[in-house]
C-alpha positions in Angstrom: 10.3 9.3 9.2 7.2 7.2 8.7 7.7 4.0 6.7 4.6 2.0 6.0 4.0 -1.7 5.8 1.3 -2.2 3.1 -1.2 -5.0 3.1 -3.7 -6.1 0.4 -7.1 -7.2 1.5 -8.6 -9.8 -0.9 -11.1 -12.6 -0.3 -11.3 -11.7 3.4 -7.5 -12.1 3.9 -4.7 -9.7 4.5 -1.3 -10.2 3.0 1.8 -8.0 3.1 2.7 -6.6 -0.3 5.4 -4.0 0.5 7.3 -2.5 3.4 9.3 0.6 3.9 6.8 2.6 1.8 7.1 6.4 2.1 4.8 7.5 -0.8 1.6 6.1 -2.4 -0.1 7.4 -5.5 -3.3 6.4 -7.2 -3.3 6.3 -11.0 -6.7 5.1 -12.2 -7.2 1.6 -10.7 -3.5 1.2 -9.8 -1.9 2.1 -6.5 1.8 2.9 -6.9 3.9 2.4 -3.8 7.4 3.9 -3.5 9.9 2.9 -0.9 12.6 5.0 0.8 15.1 3.6 -1.6 13.0 4.5 -4.7 11.8 1.0 -5.4 8.3 1.1 -7.1 5.6 -1.6 -6.7 2.3 -1.3 -8.5 -0.8 -3.0 -7.2 -3.5 -3.2 -9.9 -7.3 -3.1 -9.4 -7.0 -1.8 -5.8 -7.8 1.3 -3.8 -6.4 2.7 -0.5 -8.9 1.7 2.2 -7.0 3.1 5.3 -3.8 4.7 6.4 -2.8 4.2 10.0 0.1 6.6 10.8 0.7 5.7 14.4 1.0 2.0 13.5 2.7 2.7 10.1 0.2 0.5 8.3 -1.7 1.0 5.0 -4.5 -1.3 3.8 -5.3 -1.7 0.1 -8.4 -3.5 -1.0 -8.9 -5.3 -4.3 -11.7 -3.9 -6.5 
């Protein structure tokens, strides 16, 4: 199973905001990240910039 590390890009920097993410949903300006264990993390004012399946990496960018 593919579990993503999720990074947020803001002000030219990347920082990890979640790991073990198996599902991502966009609800308006909020990206909701759900882990394998059902934990939910919401990142406001962001969008999904890229999803890199081979490297299990997702990049979010602040609006």
